[in-house]
KEKE-3310 file (N, C-alpha, C; in steps of 0.2 Angstrom, whole numbers, plus 5000, padded with zeros to 4 digits):
npx = (4903:4909:4913:4929:4939:4955:4965:4962:4965:4969:4967:4972:4982:4984:4972:4966:4953:4942:4942:4936:4945:4956:4967:4960:4956:4958:4945:4947:4941:4926:4919:4916:4917:4929:4933:4922:4922:4934:4937:4944:4961:4973:4986:4998:4999:5012:5027:5030:5038:5041:5039:5024:5024:5022:5013:5005:4996:5000:5012:5027:5032:5025:5018:5009:5001:4996:4981:4974:4958:4948:4943:4951:4963:4981:4989:4982:4984:4978:4967:4974:4977:4965:4961:4968:4979:4985:5001:5014:5031:5040:5034:5033:5029:5020:5008:4996:4984:4972:4963:4952:4946:4954:4965:4982:4994:5010:5020:5019:5014:5002:4985:4972:4955:4942:4926:4913:4901:4903:4905:4894:4891:4897:4904:4916:4928:4929:4936:4934:4929:4928:4921:4923:4915:4914:4901:4900:4911:4921:4910:4900:4899:4897:4895:4891:4897:4910:4908:4903:4914:4924:4917:4917:4930:4932:4927:4919:4908:4905:4897:4900:4897:4906:4906:4911:4906:4901:4913:4919:4910:4913:4924:4917:4914:4924:4935:4945:4952:4952:4944:4945:4935:4935:4939:4955:4954:4946:4954:4963:4957:4952:4963:4969:4961:4963:4976:4975:4967:4976:4975:4977:4976:4967:4965:4954:4953:4943:4940:4943:4956:4965:4977:4984:4984:4991:5004:5008:5007:4996:4982:4973:4961:4945:4939:4950:4957:4949:4949:4962:4962:4957:4965:4978:4995:5006:5012:5015:5022:5017:5018:5008:5001:4996:4984:4982:4970:4968:4964:4969:4980:4986:4993:4997:4997:4993:4995:4991:4993:4989:4977:4969:4968:4962:4949:4945:4944:4933:4919:4922:4925:4914:4913:4926:4934:4950:4957:4952:4959:4971:4966:4961:4973:4979:4971:4972:4985:4985:4978:4978:4985:5001:5004:5005:5016:5023:5035:5039:5050:5052:5053:5062:5063:5060:5056:5050:5039:5032:5024:5021:5016:5015:5020:5016:5022:5018:5016:5018:5011:5000:4987:4982:4993:5004:5019:5031:5045:5055:5049:5046:5036:5039:5048:5047:5046:5040:5041:5044:5040:5043:5037:5044:5037:5036:5039:5025:5027:5037:5031:5027:5038:5039:5027:5030:5040:5033:5025:5035:5039:5050:5051:5056:5069:5072:5080:5079:5068:5063:5067:5063:5064:5054:5048:5038:5029:5025:5013:5010:4997:4987:4972:4958:4963:4962:4967:4973:4970:4974:4965:4954:4946:4951:4951:4957:4971:4984:4992:4999:5007:5009:5018:5015:5025:5026:5012:5002:4998:4998:4990:4999:5003)
npy = (5102:5109:5126:5130:5135:5140:5140:5130:5114:5100:5083:5079:5087:5089:5091:5103:5115:5126:5139:5155:5166:5161:5158:5155:5143:5149:5155:5149:5146:5145:5153:5148:5147:5140:5138:5134:5121:5114:5117:5127:5134:5132:5136:5125:5122:5129:5119:5113:5125:5133:5149:5156:5157:5168:5162:5164:5161:5170:5180:5189:5182:5171:5156:5144:5131:5115:5107:5093:5086:5078:5065:5060:5049:5047:5046:5053:5063:5071:5077:5085:5097:5103:5112:5126:5132:5146:5147:5148:5149:5141:5129:5111:5100:5089:5077:5069:5056:5052:5039:5044:5054:5065:5077:5080:5093:5088:5095:5099:5112:5116:5111:5103:5100:5091:5091:5079:5085:5095:5090:5088:5099:5102:5095:5097:5091:5079:5069:5073:5062:5057:5044:5034:5022:5006:4998:4986:4979:4965:4955:4962:4975:4981:4997:5000:4993:4998:5012:5012:5007:5017:5028:5025:5026:5040:5048:5057:5053:5054:5046:5041:5036:5026:5031:5043:5056:5056:5054:5067:5075:5071:5080:5091:5091:5095:5086:5079:5068:5056:5041:5026:5012:4997:4987:4985:4993:5004:5012:5021:5034:5040:5041:5050:5062:5064:5068:5080:5087:5088:5080:5066:5049:5035:5017:5004:4988:4979:4971:4958:4953:4963:4969:4981:4984:4973:4975:4987:4984:4986:4983:4968:4965:4972:4979:4982:4989:5000:5006:5010:5019:5030:5032:5031:5037:5038:5043:5039:5044:5042:5038:5041:5032:5037:5035:5038:5043:5050:5043:5038:5026:5014:5002:4992:4993:4983:4973:4960:4943:4945:4953:4945:4934:4941:4943:4930:4927:4934:4928:4918:4924:4925:4912:4907:4917:4925:4915:4913:4921:4914:4903:4909:4914:4902:4897:4907:4906:4894:4896:4909:4921:4928:4945:4959:4972:4989:4997:5012:5021:5036:5042:5034:5019:5004:4991:4981:4970:4954:4949:4941:4948:4964:4975:4989:4997:5003:5001:4988:4977:4964:4952:4945:4942:4941:4950:4964:4965:4974:4986:5003:5012:5025:5031:5039:5035:5024:5007:4995:4980:4967:4953:4943:4935:4917:4899:4890:4882:4888:4898:4894:4895:4909:4912:4908:4917:4928:4926:4925:4937:4941:4943:4953:4951:4939:4930:4935:4943:4959:4974:4990:5008:5023:5040:5043:5032:5024:5013:5004:4996:4984:4992:4993:4983:4974:4979:4978:4988:4990:4979:4983:4981:4989:4998:5009:5021:5016:5022:5033:5034:5041:5046:5053:5060:5058:5060:5058:5056:5042:5033:5023:5017)
npz = (5159:5173:5178:5186:5200:5196:5205:5214:5222:5212:5207:5195:5187:5173:5167:5169:5166:5156:5162:5162:5159:5154:5140:5124:5111:5095:5084:5068:5056:5046:5055:5068:5085:5092:5105:5112:5108:5111:5124:5137:5138:5150:5162:5169:5187:5197:5203:5220:5230:5220:5212:5205:5188:5175:5163:5153:5137:5128:5120:5115:5104:5094:5089:5077:5084:5080:5085:5091:5092:5105:5102:5093:5087:5092:5080:5070:5059:5050:5057:5066:5058:5057:5067:5075:5087:5095:5103:5115:5108:5114:5117:5117:5103:5106:5106:5116:5118:5128:5137:5144:5136:5136:5129:5129:5128:5126:5134:5146:5148:5144:5144:5135:5135:5128:5132:5135:5134:5126:5113:5106:5100:5088:5073:5068:5072:5065:5052:5036:5023:5007:4999:4986:4978:4970:4965:4958:4959:4962:4962:4968:4979:4994:5002:5014:5027:5026:5027:5040:5048:5045:5051:5064:5067:5068:5057:5044:5032:5015:5002:4985:4968:4956:4943:4930:4932:4945:4952:4950:4957:4970:4973:4977:4990:4997:5003:5016:5014:5000:4997:4989:4984:4978:4962:4954:4942:4946:4953:4947:4940:4952:4960:4951:4953:4967:4967:4960:4968:4979:4990:5002:4996:4999:4998:4997:4995:4984:4973:4961:4959:4965:4963:4965:4979:4984:4978:4984:4997:5005:5017:5013:5018:5018:5029:5038:5029:5027:5040:5041:5031:5037:5049:5046:5044:5037:5021:5004:4989:4972:4955:4940:4927:4910:4898:4880:4878:4890:4901:4917:4924:4936:4938:4926:4908:4895:4881:4870:4875:4888:4888:4881:4890:4900:4894:4893:4906:4912:4912:4921:4934:4944:4949:4951:4956:4959:4954:4941:4932:4930:4924:4913:4907:4903:4894:4884:4881:4874:4863:4857:4845:4841:4842:4831:4831:4835:4844:4853:4863:4871:4859:4851:4841:4849:4847:4834:4826:4828:4844:4859:4870:4876:4888:4898:4912:4928:4943:4940:4943:4940:4934:4946:4955:4947:4940:4937:4944:4941:4939:4945:4954:4958:4951:4940:4926:4913:4914:4901:4895:4883:4876:4864:4850:4849:4852:4858:4868:4875:4882:4894:4902:4902:4908:4921:4924:4925:4937:4946:4946:4938:4925:4917:4917:4911:4898:4881:4883:4880:4888:4892:4896:4898:4897:4888:4879:4864:4857:4843:4835:4827:4821:4832:4841:4856:4873:4890:4903:4919:4922:4915:4900:4884:4869:4863:4866:4868:4859:4863:4877:4893:4908:4924:4935:4953:4956:4965:4983:4993:5006:5016:5029)
capx = (4909:4908:4919:4932:4945:4961:4970:4960:4969:4966:4970:4975:4984:4984:4965:4963:4950:4936:4943:4934:4950:4962:4967:4955:4957:4955:4942:4951:4938:4919:4915:4915:4921:4932:4934:4917:4922:4939:4938:4949:4968:4975:4993:4999:5001:5020:5029:5031:5044:5042:5034:5020:5027:5017:5014:4999:4998:5001:5018:5029:5034:5019:5017:5003:5002:4990:4978:4969:4952:4948:4941:4955:4969:4987:4992:4977:4987:4973:4963:4978:4977:4958:4960:4974:4979:4991:5004:5021:5035:5044:5031:5034:5023:5019:5001:4995:4977:4970:4956:4947:4945:4958:4971:4987:5000:5014:5026:5017:5013:4995:4981:4965:4950:4935:4922:4908:4895:4904:4906:4888:4890:4901:4907:4923:4933:4928:4940:4929:4931:4924:4922:4921:4914:4912:4896:4900:4918:4921:4904:4895:4903:4892:4899:4889:4901:4916:4906:4903:4921:4927:4914:4919:4937:4932:4927:4912:4909:4901:4898:4899:4898:4913:4905:4915:4902:4901:4920:4920:4906:4917:4928:4913:4913:4931:4937:4952:4955:4948:4945:4942:4934:4934:4944:4961:4952:4943:4958:4966:4953:4951:4970:4970:4957:4967:4982:4973:4965:4981:4973:4979:4972:4967:4963:4950:4953:4936:4939:4944:4963:4967:4985:4987:4985:4997:5010:5009:5007:4990:4978:4968:4954:4942:4938:4956:4959:4944:4951:4969:4960:4956:4970:4985:4998:5012:5010:5020:5020:5017:5017:5002:5002:4991:4983:4982:4963:4968:4963:4974:4981:4991:4997:5000:4993:4996:4992:4993:4990:4985:4970:4965:4967:4957:4943:4943:4942:4927:4914:4924:4926:4910:4914:4933:4938:4956:4959:4949:4965:4976:4963:4961:4979:4981:4967:4975:4992:4984:4974:4979:4990:5005:5002:5009:5016:5029:5035:5044:5051:5055:5054:5066:5060:5064:5054:5045:5038:5027:5025:5016:5014:5018:5017:5019:5021:5019:5018:5020:5007:4994:4985:4981:4999:5010:5021:5037:5049:5060:5045:5046:5031:5040:5055:5045:5047:5037:5044:5041:5043:5040:5039:5044:5034:5040:5035:5020:5030:5041:5026:5027:5044:5037:5022:5034:5044:5028:5023:5040:5041:5057:5050:5060:5076:5073:5083:5075:5063:5065:5065:5065:5061:5053:5043:5033:5029:5019:5013:5006:4994:4981:4966:4953:4966:4960:4972:4970:4973:4972:4960:4949:4947:4950:4954:4961:4974:4991:4996:5003:5006:5014:5019:5015:5028:5024:5006:4997:5000:4994:4991:5001:5002)
capy = (5103:5115:5130:5129:5139:5137:5139:5125:5108:5095:5077:5078:5094:5090:5092:5110:5118:5130:5145:5160:5171:5158:5159:5150:5141:5154:5153:5150:5145:5144:5157:5144:5148:5133:5138:5130:5114:5111:5119:5132:5132:5135:5134:5121:5126:5127:5114:5116:5129:5138:5154:5155:5160:5171:5157:5165:5159:5176:5182:5192:5177:5166:5151:5141:5124:5111:5104:5087:5086:5073:5058:5058:5046:5051:5047:5055:5070:5076:5081:5091:5103:5106:5117:5129:5136:5150:5146:5151:5145:5136:5123:5106:5099:5082:5076:5062:5055:5048:5036:5048:5059:5071:5078:5084:5095:5085:5098:5101:5119:5118:5106:5105:5095:5092:5088:5076:5089:5100:5087:5088:5106:5103:5089:5099:5086:5073:5069:5072:5058:5056:5037:5032:5015:5003:4992:4980:4976:4958:4952:4966:4978:4985:5002:5002:4991:5002:5018:5011:5006:5023:5032:5023:5029:5047:5051:5059:5050:5055:5041:5042:5030:5027:5035:5049:5062:5055:5055:5074:5077:5070:5086:5097:5091:5097:5081:5079:5062:5053:5034:5022:5005:4993:4984:4989:4998:5009:5016:5026:5040:5043:5044:5056:5067:5065:5072:5087:5091:5088:5077:5059:5044:5028:5012:4998:4983:4976:4968:4951:4952:4968:4969:4987:4983:4968:4978:4993:4982:4988:4977:4965:4964:4978:4983:4984:4995:5006:5009:5013:5025:5036:5033:5030:5044:5038:5044:5038:5047:5038:5041:5039:5031:5040:5033:5043:5047:5054:5039:5036:5019:5013:4996:4991:4993:4977:4971:4953:4937:4948:4955:4939:4931:4945:4942:4923:4926:4938:4924:4914:4927:4924:4906:4905:4923:4927:4909:4914:4924:4909:4899:4913:4914:4895:4896:4912:4903:4888:4897:4916:4922:4934:4952:4963:4979:4993:5000:5017:5024:5042:5043:5029:5013:4999:4984:4980:4963:4950:4948:4938:4952:4971:4977:4996:4996:5008:4997:4982:4971:4962:4945:4942:4940:4942:4957:4965:4968:4980:4993:5007:5017:5032:5033:5044:5032:5018:5001:4992:4973:4965:4946:4942:4929:4911:4893:4890:4879:4893:4902:4891:4899:4916:4913:4907:4923:4933:4924:4926:4945:4941:4942:4958:4949:4933:4930:4935:4948:4966:4978:4997:5013:5029:5044:5043:5026:5023:5006:5004:4990:4984:4996:4989:4977:4976:4979:4978:4993:4989:4975:4985:4980:4995:4997:5015:5024:5014:5025:5038:5033:5045:5045:5059:5058:5062:5062:5058:5053:5036:5032:5016:5014)
capz = (5163:5177:5179:5193:5202:5194:5211:5218:5221:5207:5207:5189:5185:5166:5165:5172:5160:5157:5165:5157:5157:5150:5133:5121:5104:5091:5078:5062:5050:5046:5060:5074:5091:5094:5112:5115:5106:5114:5131:5138:5139:5156:5163:5175:5193:5198:5208:5226:5231:5214:5211:5199:5182:5170:5157:5148:5130:5124:5120:5109:5099:5094:5083:5077:5085:5078:5091:5089:5096:5110:5100:5087:5090:5091:5073:5065:5058:5047:5062:5069:5054:5057:5072:5076:5093:5096:5109:5115:5103:5117:5119:5112:5099:5107:5108:5119:5118:5134:5137:5147:5131:5136:5124:5132:5124:5131:5137:5153:5149:5143:5143:5132:5136:5124:5136:5131:5133:5120:5107:5102:5097:5081:5070:5065:5074:5061:5046:5030:5018:5001:4997:4979:4978:4964:4968:4953:4960:4966:4962:4972:4984:4999:5005:5021:5032:5026:5030:5047:5050:5045:5055:5071:5068:5068:5050:5042:5026:5009:4997:4978:4963:4952:4937:4930:4935:4952:4955:4950:4962:4976:4975:4979:4997:5000:5008:5019:5010:4995:4998:4983:4986:4971:4959:4952:4937:4949:4957:4943:4940:4959:4961:4947:4957:4973:4965:4958:4974:4984:4997:5002:4993:5003:4994:5000:4989:4984:4967:4961:4959:4970:4962:4967:4986:4985:4976:4989:5004:5009:5019:5009:5022:5017:5035:5040:5024:5029:5046:5039:5027:5042:5054:5043:5044:5032:5014:4999:4983:4967:4948:4937:4919:4907:4891:4875:4879:4896:4906:4921:4927:4942:4938:4919:4902:4892:4875:4869:4879:4894:4886:4879:4896:4904:4891:4895:4913:4914:4914:4926:4940:4949:4952:4953:4959:4956:4950:4934:4928:4928:4919:4906:4904:4900:4888:4880:4878:4870:4857:4854:4840:4842:4840:4827:4835:4835:4851:4853:4870:4871:4852:4848:4840:4852:4845:4829:4824:4832:4851:4863:4875:4877:4895:4900:4919:4933:4949:4937:4946:4936:4934:4952:4958:4942:4940:4935:4950:4939:4939:4951:4953:4960:4947:4934:4920:4912:4912:4895:4894:4877:4875:4857:4848:4849:4852:4863:4874:4879:4886:4901:4906:4902:4914:4928:4926:4928:4943:4951:4945:4935:4918:4913:4917:4907:4892:4876:4884:4879:4893:4891:4900:4894:4900:4883:4875:4859:4854:4837:4835:4822:4824:4836:4845:4863:4878:4896:4908:4926:4922:4911:4893:4880:4862:4861:4871:4868:4854:4866:4884:4897:4915:4928:4941:4959:4955:4971:4989:4995:5013:5017:5036)
cpx = (4908:4914:4922:4937:4951:4966:4968:4964:4965:4970:4974:4976:4984:4977:4962:4960:4945:4937:4941:4939:4956:4961:4963:4958:4954:4951:4945:4947:4930:4915:4913:4919:4923:4933:4928:4918:4928:4941:4943:4956:4970:4983:4993:5001:5009:5021:5030:5038:5045:5037:5030:5023:5021:5018:5008:5001:4998:5008:5021:5030:5029:5020:5011:5005:4996:4988:4973:4964:4952:4947:4945:4961:4976:4990:4987:4979:4983:4970:4967:4978:4970:4957:4967:4974:4986:4994:5011:5026:5040:5041:5032:5028:5021:5012:4999:4987:4976:4964:4951:4945:4948:4963:4976:4992:5006:5021:5025:5015:5005:4991:4974:4961:4944:4930:4916:4902:4896:4904:4900:4887:4893:4903:4914:4928:4934:4933:4934:4932:4926:4926:4919:4921:4911:4907:4897:4907:4917:4915:4899:4898:4897:4896:4897:4894:4908:4914:4906:4910:4925:4924:4916:4926:4937:4931:4919:4913:4904:4902:4896:4900:4904:4912:4909:4912:4902:4908:4921:4916:4909:4921:4924:4912:4919:4933:4944:4956:4950:4950:4942:4941:4932:4939:4950:4959:4948:4948:4961:4963:4953:4958:4972:4967:4961:4973:4980:4970:4970:4979:4975:4974:4972:4963:4960:4949:4946:4935:4941:4952:4967:4975:4988:4989:4990:5003:5012:5009:5002:4986:4973:4961:4951:4941:4944:4958:4955:4947:4958:4967:4959:4962:4977:4988:5004:5010:5016:5018:5021:5016:5010:5004:4996:4990:4982:4975:4963:4966:4969:4974:4986:4995:5000:4994:4996:4992:4995:4989:4986:4978:4966:4963:4961:4950:4940:4941:4936:4921:4915:4925:4921:4911:4921:4937:4944:4959:4957:4955:4970:4973:4962:4967:4981:4977:4970:4981:4991:4981:4976:4985:4994:5002:5007:5010:5023:5029:5041:5044:5055:5057:5059:5062:5064:5062:5049:5045:5032:5029:5019:5012:5018:5015:5021:5017:5022:5021:5021:5016:5001:4992:4984:4987:5005:5013:5028:5041:5053:5056:5045:5041:5032:5047:5053:5046:5042:5042:5041:5044:5039:5042:5038:5040:5039:5036:5030:5023:5035:5037:5026:5032:5042:5032:5025:5038:5039:5026:5029:5043:5048:5057:5055:5067:5077:5076:5078:5069:5066:5063:5068:5062:5060:5048:5037:5034:5023:5019:5008:5004:4989:4975:4961:4956:4964:4967:4969:4974:4970:4966:4954:4950:4946:4953:4957:4965:4982:4995:5000:5002:5011:5014:5019:5018:5025:5017:5001:5001:4996:4996:4993:5002:5000)
cpy = (5109:5119:5129:5134:5136:5136:5133:5118:5103:5089:5076:5084:5095:5092:5098:5113:5123:5136:5151:5165:5168:5159:5153:5149:5146:5152:5154:5149:5144:5148:5153:5146:5141:5133:5134:5123:5111:5112:5124:5130:5135:5133:5130:5125:5124:5122:5117:5119:5133:5143:5154:5160:5163:5167:5158:5163:5165:5179:5186:5188:5171:5162:5148:5133:5120:5107:5099:5087:5079:5066:5056:5055:5049:5051:5050:5062:5074:5080:5087:5097:5106:5112:5119:5133:5140:5149:5148:5146:5140:5129:5117:5104:5091:5081:5069:5062:5050:5045:5039:5054:5065:5071:5083:5086:5093:5088:5100:5108:5120:5112:5108:5099:5096:5088:5085:5080:5094:5097:5087:5094:5106:5096:5091:5095:5080:5074:5068:5068:5057:5049:5036:5025:5012:4997:4986:4976:4969:4955:4956:4968:4983:4990:5003:4999:4996:5009:5017:5011:5013:5028:5031:5025:5036:5050:5052:5057:5051:5050:5043:5036:5031:5030:5041:5055:5062:5057:5063:5077:5076:5076:5091:5097:5093:5092:5082:5073:5059:5045:5031:5015:5002:4989:4988:4995:5004:5014:5022:5033:5044:5045:5050:5062:5069:5070:5079:5091:5092:5086:5069:5054:5038:5023:5006:4993:4979:4973:4961:4950:4957:4968:4975:4986:4978:4971:4984:4991:4984:4982:4975:4964:4971:4982:4986:4990:5001:5010:5013:5019:5031:5037:5033:5037:5044:5038:5042:5040:5042:5041:5038:5038:5034:5038:5039:5047:5050:5049:5037:5029:5019:5007:4995:4992:4988:4975:4964:4948:4940:4950:4950:4935:4934:4944:4935:4923:4929:4933:4919:4917:4925:4917:4904:4911:4924:4921:4910:4917:4919:4904:4902:4913:4907:4895:4901:4909:4898:4890:4904:4916:4928:4940:4956:4970:4982:4997:5006:5020:5030:5044:5038:5022:5007:4992:4985:4973:4960:4949:4945:4943:4959:4974:4984:4996:5002:5004:4990:4976:4970:4954:4942:4939:4940:4949:4957:4969:4974:4987:4996:5012:5024:5035:5038:5042:5026:5013:4997:4985:4970:4957:4944:4935:4923:4905:4894:4887:4884:4898:4900:4895:4906:4917:4912:4913:4928:4932:4926:4934:4946:4941:4947:4956:4942:4934:4930:4940:4955:4970:4985:5001:5019:5033:5044:5037:5026:5016:5006:4997:4990:4988:4991:4983:4979:4975:4979:4983:4992:4984:4977:4984:4987:4993:5003:5017:5022:5018:5031:5037:5037:5043:5052:5057:5062:5064:5062:5055:5047:5035:5024:5013:5020)
cpz = (5167:5178:5186:5194:5200:5199:5215:5217:5216:5207:5201:5186:5177:5163:5167:5166:5162:5161:5160:5155:5154:5143:5129:5114:5100:5086:5072:5055:5051:5052:5066:5079:5094:5101:5115:5113:5110:5121:5131:5139:5145:5157:5169:5181:5194:5203:5214:5227:5225:5214:5205:5194:5178:5164:5153:5141:5125:5125:5114:5103:5099:5088:5083:5079:5084:5084:5089:5094:5100:5107:5094:5090:5088:5084:5068:5064:5054:5051:5065:5065:5054:5062:5074:5083:5094:5103:5109:5111:5107:5119:5114:5109:5100:5109:5110:5120:5124:5134:5140:5143:5132:5131:5128:5127:5129:5133:5144:5154:5148:5142:5139:5133:5131:5128:5132:5129:5127:5113:5103:5098:5090:5079:5066:5066:5069:5054:5040:5025:5013:4998:4990:4979:4972:4966:4964:4955:4964:4967:4966:4978:4988:5003:5012:5027:5032:5029:5038:5051:5050:5050:5063:5072:5068:5061:5048:5034:5021:5004:4990:4974:4960:4945:4936:4933:4942:4955:4955:4955:4969:4978:4978:4987:5001:5005:5010:5016:5005:4996:4992:4985:4980:4969:4957:4946:4940:4952:4953:4942:4947:4961:4957:4951:4963:4972:4963:4964:4980:4991:4996:4999:4998:4998:4998:4995:4989:4977:4967:4962:4964:4969:4965:4975:4987:4983:4981:4996:5008:5011:5014:5012:5021:5023:5038:5035:5026:5035:5045:5035:5031:5046:5052:5042:5039:5025:5010:4993:4977:4960:4945:4929:4916:4900:4886:4876:4886:4902:4910:4923:4932:4942:4931:4914:4898:4886:4873:4873:4885:4893:4884:4885:4900:4901:4893:4902:4916:4916:4920:4933:4945:4952:4954:4956:4955:4952:4942:4930:4926:4923:4912:4903:4901:4894:4882:4877:4873:4863:4853:4850:4842:4839:4836:4830:4833:4841:4851:4860:4869:4864:4848:4847:4844:4851:4839:4826:4828:4839:4854:4867:4875:4884:4897:4908:4923:4940:4946:4939:4941:4937:4940:4955:4953:4943:4937:4940:4948:4939:4946:4950:4956:4956:4941:4927:4919:4911:4906:4895:4888:4876:4868:4856:4847:4850:4858:4870:4878:4883:4893:4905:4907:4908:4921:4929:4928:4935:4948:4950:4942:4928:4914:4913:4913:4900:4886:4877:4883:4885:4892:4895:4896:4898:4895:4879:4870:4857:4848:4836:4829:4825:4827:4840:4852:4867:4885:4900:4915:4927:4918:4904:4889:4873:4859:4867:4871:4863:4857:4874:4888:4904:4918:4934:4947:4959:4960:4977:4992:5003:5014:5023:5040)
residu = (MET:GLN:GLU:ARG:ASP:ALA:ARG:ALA:ALA:ASP:ALA:ASP:PRO:ARG:GLY:ILE:VAL:ASP:GLN:PRO:ASP:ALA:ALA:ARG:ALA:GLN:PRO:VAL:GLN:ARG:GLY:VAL:ASP:ASP:GLY:HIS:LEU:VAL:GLY:ASP:VAL:VAL:GLN:PRO:ARG:PRO:ALA:LEU:GLY:GLU:GLU:THR:ALA:ASP:ARG:ARG:VAL:VAL:GLY:GLU:ARG:LEU:GLN:GLN:LEU:ASP:VAL:VAL:LEU:ALA:ASP:VAL:GLU:GLN:ASP:ARG:LEU:ASP:ALA:LEU:ARG:ARG:HIS:ARG:LEU:THR:VAL:HIS:ASP:ALA:HIS:ALA:VAL:CYS:VAL:LEU:VAL:HIS:GLY:ASP:ARG:ARG:VAL:GLU:VAL:GLY:ASP:GLY:ASP:ALA:ASP:VAL:VAL:ASP:ALA:PRO:GLU:HIS:ARG:SER:GLU:SER:ARG:LEU:ASP:LEU:VAL:ARG:ILE:ALA:LEU:VAL:ALA:ASN:PRO:ALA:SER:GLY:GLY:GLY:LEU:ASP:PRO:ALA:PRO:LEU:VAL:ARG:ALA:MET:SER:GLU:ARG:GLY:ALA:GLU:VAL:ALA:VAL:PHE:ASP:CYS:ALA:THR:ASP:ASP:ILE:LYS:ARG:ALA:ALA:ALA:VAL:SER:PRO:ASP:ARG:LEU:VAL:VAL:ALA:GLY:GLY:ASP:GLY:THR:ILE:GLY:PRO:VAL:ALA:ASP:LEU:ALA:GLY:ARG:LEU:ASP:VAL:PRO:LEU:ALA:VAL:ILE:PRO:GLY:GLY:THR:ALA:ASN:ASP:PHE:ALA:ARG:ALA:THR:GLY:LEU:PRO:LEU:ASP:PRO:ILE:ASP:ALA:ALA:GLU:LEU:ALA:VAL:SER:GLY:THR:THR:LEU:ARG:ARG:PHE:GLU:LEU:GLY:ARG:LEU:GLY:ASP:GLY:ARG:ALA:PHE:VAL:ASN:VAL:ALA:SER:ALA:GLY:LEU:ALA:SER:VAL:ALA:ALA:ARG:ARG:ALA:VAL:PRO:LEU:LYS:PRO:ARG:LEU:GLY:ALA:VAL:ALA:TYR:GLY:VAL:GLY:ALA:VAL:ARG:ALA:ALA:ALA:THR:ALA:ALA:PRO:LEU:ARG:CYS:ALA:VAL:ARG:ALA:ASP:GLY:ALA:THR:VAL:TYR:GLU:GLY:ASP:ALA:TRP:GLN:VAL:ILE:LEU:ALA:VAL:THR:GLY:ALA:PHE:GLY:ALA:GLY:SER:GLY:ILE:ALA:ALA:ALA:ASP:PRO:SER:ASP:GLY:VAL:LEU:ASP:VAL:ALA:ILE:LEU:PRO:ALA:GLY:SER:ARG:LEU:GLY:LEU:ALA:ARG:ARG:ALA:TRP:GLY:MET:LYS:ARG:HIS:THR:ILE:ALA:GLU:GLN:ARG:GLY:VAL:GLU:HIS:HIS:ARG:GLY:ALA:VAL:VAL:ALA:VAL:GLU:LEU:VAL:PRO:GLY:THR:GLU:PHE:ASN:ALA:ASP:GLY:GLU:LEU:ARG:ASP:THR:GLY:LEU:GLU:ARG:VAL:THR:VAL:GLU:PRO:ASP:ALA:TYR:ALA:LEU:VAL:VAL:THR)
# end
């Protein structure tokens, strides 16, 4: 972009740039001169009949105005925080992104242009994303199309496996956002890390059931979810459930028929997909025995005896479409639904309540809430936490309110 006389006529006064004496974006981090990246900031010429006002971007009262770089869309708020420009405090904070790659501060006082020839000098305008992907989810997850979709939306993506050590390594890249791609069982540990890093979490559903995405209204199409991971601007804060061994979960931890059904569904998933959960549930209902348990909520014993199922809910979603509508993942407590043992014929009604998400309101179902819930089981009894089978951790389950921020739109 050639330098030009600021007094000369211009067909588009919003795009006056590159005056060497104009105020420049100040280098705020990493020792980089942002002036070469975003162009110079100059003042608009006055309207006819008006005298030129001194509208230099230096004054006694200054504030920091975030400036988005040119190839970032209007709603990409993360990028707004990456570069800061000192401007007069009377300026409005409206940013418009134009198709000709110009970014205008929409008060008519100053324009910023990131010329194409400048963009090659730095990648600071890119949103840094750490993508944690589970290659085993959904019968095989390929992160390459997801990386491509996010890169096209203005992201710099580093990919990590879902193993515990790899998830920890994701923190080392200082991401602007953490993105997890996989099944429901992959989400909890990454949400835990996002909360500790205080960065937004985005979820790309790649499993068989994808109950978390359904419960939170996220796109079920992986590419759509990948694009939202970069451009989404609306965050919602959620709680995390935490098992006694420290493992985080986002949906439910459930013992009884749910774990038996999950076990029966495993070999069926490659052929039947989400339908495998329904088939597994039918088989479990026909053959499984009730479970001996004792349940305490906030120190008080709320149930003791045989039960078909005990469910500790955060979002309350499970089983490829089943759920507990009474569960609120932002209320700071766990919802506990206990299905007392009874006739097998009665299980059909319970199954209908789960599919309609009204199980907690059914007659005969115990519904309690607590910040600390303890479930005593016969040692070695399996249970299901976000679709993952485990045998320890229900002896003390806690909830961490306001644990992480999820990108929702």
